[in-house]
C-alpha angles and dihedrals in degrees: 000000000000133000114275145150135228129191123223097198095181092058095031094235129137111206118208108197144162138038124013101268129208114248090257092055091045091050093049090049091052091050089051089052091052091050094047113110089222093059122094129186109262096036113141123238132224115195108195105203098157092117095048112117095208139030118254117263119248089244091056092048093048091049090049092050091048089051091050091048090052088051097046090127091060095041099045119175105334147130128256118199120190118195116204137175104206135065091233091055090046090053092050089049090054090050089052090053090056094045091050096059092108093056129088091234123088114223127200131172123216140181093203119064093203091057090048092053091046090053092049091052093054122093116271089247094049 
């Protein structure tokens, strides 16, 4: 299995799924999402990292946040849910939430994918 995305246009969610990509692969995938004709600014994101063996490094997460900040026009005001399976990954997800406070996207970390999807489907103010 490789790393890929799929767009649920009806629910306005971009799913990031599959293997644990390098930052370069993640970045190229995000650029492909932005270029996809199905994508619209303001779509929410669900990063399914339940199969990842290790938590992301703080350097990786900072680079990803910098990328998202540079692409704020494409992202718009949206939500980003990350679903993890380990306590270490959950902790890194919480750190990412704190580091993302200056962005227009709202980040949450979950251990349950159904709760993550439910959160993404709620209004931004909810």
